[in-house]
C-alpha positions as CSV (number, residue, x, y, z in Angstrom):
1,M,0.3,0.3,0.1
2,I,1.0,3.7,-0.8
3,V,-1.6,5.9,1.2
4,Y,-3.0,3.9,3.8
5,A,-4.5,4.2,7.6
6,V,-3.9,2.8,11.1
7,E,-6.3,0.6,13.1
8,P,-6.3,-0.2,16.7
9,G,-3.8,-3.3,17.4
10,G,-1.7,-1.9,14.3
11,K,-4.1,-3.6,11.3
12,Y,-3.2,-1.4,8.2
13,V,-5.9,-0.4,5.9
14,T,-7.0,1.7,3.2
15,V,-8.9,5.0,3.9
16,A,-11.6,3.6,2.5
17,E,-11.6,1.0,5.2
18,S,-11.1,3.0,7.2
19,V,-13.8,5.6,6.8
20,L,-16.4,2.2,6.6
21,L,-15.3,0.9,10.0
22,H,-15.3,4.8,11.4
23,P,-17.6,7.3,9.4
24,E,-17.0,9.5,12.2
25,G,-14.1,11.3,13.0
26,K,-11.0,12.0,11.3
27,R,-7.8,10.0,10.9
28,G,-4.5,10.4,10.4
29,V,-3.1,9.2,6.6
30,Y,0.2,7.3,6.0
31,V,2.2,7.6,3.0
32,N,4.8,4.8,2.1
33,L,7.3,6.2,0.2
34,T,10.0,3.0,-0.3
35,N,11.0,-0.1,1.2
36,R,14.9,0.8,1.5
37,C,16.3,2.0,4.8
38,T,19.8,3.4,6.3
39,C,18.9,1.1,9.4
40,A,18.1,-2.5,10.0
41,C,17.0,-2.2,13.5
42,T,16.3,-4.9,15.8
43,F,12.7,-4.6,16.4
44,C,11.6,-3.7,13.3
45,L,8.5,-4.4,12.1
46,R,9.9,-4.6,8.7
47,S,11.1,-8.4,9.4
48,L,8.5,-9.0,12.8
49,K,4.7,-7.9,11.3
50,N,2.6,-10.7,9.5
51,M,0.7,-8.9,6.7
52,A,-1.8,-10.0,4.3
53,E,-0.6,-9.0,0.8
54,E,-3.6,-7.0,0.3
55,H,-2.4,-4.7,3.0
56,S,1.0,-5.1,2.6
57,L,3.4,-2.4,3.4
58,W,6.3,-4.1,1.0
59,L,6.3,-1.9,-2.3
60,K,6.8,-3.5,-5.3
61,A,8.2,-0.7,-7.0
62,E,8.7,3.0,-5.6
63,P,5.8,4.9,-6.3
64,S,6.6,8.5,-8.6
65,E,5.6,11.5,-7.4
66,E,2.5,11.8,-9.7
67,E,1.5,8.4,-8.6
68,V,1.3,9.3,-4.5
69,R,-0.3,12.9,-5.4
70,G,-2.9,10.9,-7.6
71,E,-3.8,8.6,-4.4
72,L,-3.8,12.0,-2.2
73,S,-6.2,13.5,-4.6
74,E,-8.7,11.0,-3.9
75,L,-8.5,10.9,-0.2
76,P,-12.3,11.9,1.5
77,W,-10.3,15.0,2.7
78,E,-13.5,16.0,5.4
79,K,-12.0,12.5,7.2
80,V,-8.4,13.6,7.2
81,E,-6.8,15.1,10.3
82,E,-3.0,14.5,9.2
83,I,-0.7,13.1,6.6
84,V,2.1,10.9,7.9
85,F,5.1,10.4,5.8
86,C,6.1,6.9,7.0
87,G,6.2,2.9,5.6
88,F,8.4,0.5,6.2
89,G,11.5,2.3,4.8
90,E,13.2,6.2,5.4
91,P,11.1,8.7,3.7
92,T,13.9,11.3,3.5
93,M,15.9,8.6,1.3
94,R,13.4,9.9,-1.4
95,L,13.6,13.7,-0.2
96,D,13.5,15.4,-3.7
97,V,9.6,13.4,-4.1
98,L,9.1,13.9,-0.1
99,T,9.3,17.6,-0.2
100,A,7.6,18.1,-3.4
101,L,4.5,16.4,-2.1
102,L,4.6,18.5,0.6
103,R,5.0,21.6,-0.8
104,W,1.9,20.4,-2.9
105,L,0.1,19.6,0.7
106,R,0.8,22.9,1.7
107,A,-0.9,24.5,-1.3
108,E,-3.9,22.1,-1.8
109,H,-4.4,21.3,1.8
110,P,-3.0,23.9,4.0
111,K,-5.2,23.0,6.8
112,I,-3.9,19.4,7.3
113,K,-1.5,19.0,9.4
114,T,2.0,17.2,8.5
115,R,4.3,14.9,9.9
116,L,7.8,12.8,8.9
117,N,8.5,10.1,10.9
118,T,12.1,9.3,10.4
119,N,15.5,7.6,11.7
120,G,17.2,11.6,11.4
121,L,20.2,10.3,9.2
122,S,19.1,12.3,6.4
123,D,22.5,14.6,6.6
124,L,24.7,11.5,6.2
125,Y,22.9,9.8,3.6
126,H,22.9,12.9,1.3
127,G,25.8,14.3,2.6
128,R,25.0,17.7,3.7
129,D,22.2,19.5,6.1
130,T,18.9,18.7,4.9
131,A,16.8,20.5,7.9
132,P,16.4,23.7,5.8
133,D,14.4,21.3,3.3
134,F,11.5,21.2,5.4
135,D,11.2,24.7,6.1
136,G,7.4,25.6,6.7
137,L,6.7,22.4,4.9
138,L,6.2,20.2,8.3
139,D,4.2,20.4,11.2
140,T,5.9,17.9,13.4
141,V,8.9,15.5,12.8
142,S,9.5,12.4,15.0
143,I,12.7,11.3,15.0
144,S,14.0,7.8,16.7
145,L,16.2,8.4,19.0
146,N,16.2,4.5,20.8
147,A,18.9,4.7,23.0
148,S,21.0,7.2,25.2
149,N,24.2,6.8,23.6
150,A,26.0,5.9,20.6
151,E,27.0,2.2,21.1
152,R,23.6,0.8,22.5
153,Y,22.0,3.3,19.4
154,L,24.1,0.9,16.7
155,E,23.4,-2.1,18.6
156,L,20.3,-1.8,18.0
157,T,19.7,0.1,14.8
158,R,22.5,-1.7,12.8
159,S,23.4,1.7,11.1
160,Q,24.9,1.7,7.6
161,F,27.0,4.7,8.5
162,G,28.4,3.2,12.0
163,I,28.9,4.7,15.1
164,G,28.6,8.3,14.2
165,S,25.0,8.0,13.5
166,F,23.9,8.6,16.9
167,E,25.2,12.0,17.0
168,A,24.3,12.8,13.5
169,M,20.8,12.2,14.5
170,L,20.6,14.5,17.6
171,N,22.1,17.2,15.4
172,F,19.5,16.5,12.8
173,A,16.9,17.2,15.8
174,E,18.4,20.2,17.0
175,H,18.8,21.7,13.4
176,A,14.7,20.6,12.5
177,K,13.9,22.9,15.6
178,K,14.7,25.9,13.2
179,Y,12.3,24.8,10.7
180,V,9.8,22.7,12.0
181,P,7.2,23.6,15.1
182,D,6.9,20.0,16.7
183,V,10.3,17.7,16.8
184,V,9.8,14.9,19.0
185,L,12.2,12.1,19.3
186,T,10.9,8.8,20.1
187,V,12.2,5.5,22.0
188,V,10.2,2.7,22.2
189,D,9.2,0.5,25.9
190,H,9.5,-3.4,26.2
191,V,13.0,-2.6,24.2
192,E,14.2,-0.2,26.6
193,D,14.0,-0.5,30.4
194,D,12.7,2.6,32.5
195,G,16.6,3.7,33.4
196,E,17.1,3.9,29.9
197,I,14.5,5.8,29.1
198,A,14.8,8.0,31.8
199,R,18.5,8.6,30.3
200,C,16.8,9.1,27.0
201,R,14.0,11.5,28.5
202,A,17.1,13.5,30.2
203,I,19.3,14.1,26.7
204,C,16.1,15.8,25.4
205,E,15.5,18.0,28.1
206,A,19.2,18.6,27.5
207,R,18.6,20.0,24.2
208,G,15.5,21.0,24.3
209,L,13.7,18.6,22.8
210,R,10.6,16.4,23.5
211,L,10.5,12.8,24.1
212,R,7.5,9.8,23.0
213,V,7.9,6.6,24.2
214,R,6.1,4.6,21.6
215,A,4.2,0.9,22.6
216,Y,6.5,-1.9,21.2
217,E,4.5,-4.0,18.5
218,A,5.6,-7.2,16.8
219,S,3.3,-8.9,14.8
């Protein structure tokens, strides 16, 4: 699926199915741009979640900007609260398509909230400061913090960029504050214990960032 919604319990459905199940109220709509990722996290749903083929987030081919825009154009916008760029891959690996779609959303649906879920390693992937690319385009960027130190971070994420990934992710988060109103870092419960989560919270507080503890989901 390219454009989808998430039901309670983590089931992925089409937006039309979501509206049938819950006619009232608005929902977040997710956009899946790629299978590729610069990390191979030990807890990632890419390898742990069982999905029926018709509701799978594994893409047979990466969608073009036009394909994604076409699916978004068909949404029942009165039922949409937020557009979230997420999926099973890392959206910033397709930075040009991502920012083009965000600009389109700002122009066509300026009242709809926008969010990016990312590993925060786009600076390393693109070899430059990428935070300015999101100036005025995002309401929220959610970045996977995962751990309180570089060694534990690399153990969990298995980032292709090695030990420097942790500091690069934090630098991206701090730079993003200049361009995105809400910058939040996340850790996953049941992956880290209370002590590690407390240390992660202290890192965020020291850098003026917000921490969110995400619920673990495996199947």
